[in-house]
C-alpha positions in Angstrom: -10.3 -2.1 11.1 -12.1 -1.8 8.0 -12.0 0.7 5.4 -15.1 2.5 3.9 -15.7 2.1 0.1 -14.3 5.8 -0.3 -11.3 5.2 1.5 -10.6 2.2 -0.1 -11.0 4.1 -3.5 -8.5 7.0 -2.1 -6.0 4.3 -0.8 -5.9 2.6 -4.3 -5.2 5.9 -5.6 -2.7 6.7 -3.0 -0.7 3.1 -3.8 -1.0 3.8 -7.5 0.1 7.3 -7.5 3.1 6.1 -5.2 4.0 3.1 -7.2 4.1 5.5 -10.5 6.5 8.3 -8.2 8.7 5.6 -7.0 9.4 4.5 -10.8 9.9 0.9 -9.7 8.4 -1.5 -12.1 5.2 -3.7 -11.0 7.3 -6.8 -12.0 9.8 -5.7 -9.6 7.4 -5.1 -6.7 5.6 -8.4 -7.4 9.1 -10.2 -7.0 10.3 -8.3 -3.9 6.8 -9.0 -2.4 6.8 -12.6 -3.5 3.2 -12.1 -4.9 1.6 -13.2 -8.2 0.3 -10.5 -10.7 -3.3 -11.2 -9.5 -2.5 -10.5 -5.8 -0.3 -7.5 -6.7 -3.5 -6.2 -9.1 -6.0 -7.1 -6.3 -3.9 -5.4 -3.6 -3.3 -2.4 -5.6 -7.2 -2.1 -6.3 -7.7 -2.3 -2.6 -11.1 -4.4 -3.0 -13.0 -5.6 -0.1 -11.7 -9.1 -0.2 -8.1 -8.0 -0.5 -6.0 -8.8 3.1 -5.5 -5.5 5.0 -1.9 -6.9 5.8 -1.1 -7.1 2.1 -2.6 -3.6 1.6 0.1 -2.3 4.5 2.8 -4.4 3.2 2.8 -2.4 -0.3 2.1 0.8 1.2 5.1 0.1 3.4 7.2 -1.2 0.4 6.4 2.2 -1.6 6.9 4.3 1.5 10.5 2.8 2.0 11.2 3.3 -1.8 10.1 6.8 -1.8 12.3 7.7 1.5 15.4 7.3 -0.4 14.5 10.2 -2.5 13.7 13.1 -0.4 12.1 15.1 -3.4 9.5 12.0 -3.7 8.2 11.8 -0.1 5.4 9.3 -0.1 1.8 11.0 0.5 -1.0 9.0 2.3 -4.3 9.9 2.8 -6.0 7.1 4.5 -2.9 4.8 5.7 -1.2 7.2 7.7 1.2 6.4 10.7 -1.6 7.0 13.2 -3.8 4.8 11.1 -1.4 2.0 11.6 -1.6 2.0 15.5 -5.4 1.4 15.3 -4.7 -1.5 12.5 -2.2 -3.3 14.8 -5.1 -3.5 17.0 -6.9 -5.8 14.3 -4.3 -7.5 12.9 -0.3 -7.9 12.9 1.7 -5.7 10.9 5.6 -6.1 10.7 
């Protein structure tokens, strides 16, 4: 499963918006995920060379954080639950 350029841009926008809405500092996300700043930045940008597993991991981290506050439910345009089903056919997601 690969994303088009437009889908990568939208996913990057969704990730950045949900990061903002979560209120979690970038450094905390990096530490929690065990990522370097470079890996986090590349994943947030959803570049064509970024691991799709990392993109889903960041999405799921933010989704879980936002579930704790019902008023801040995460919004996903491209990485929907339905898209997860298709993605698991291409690579393992935990």
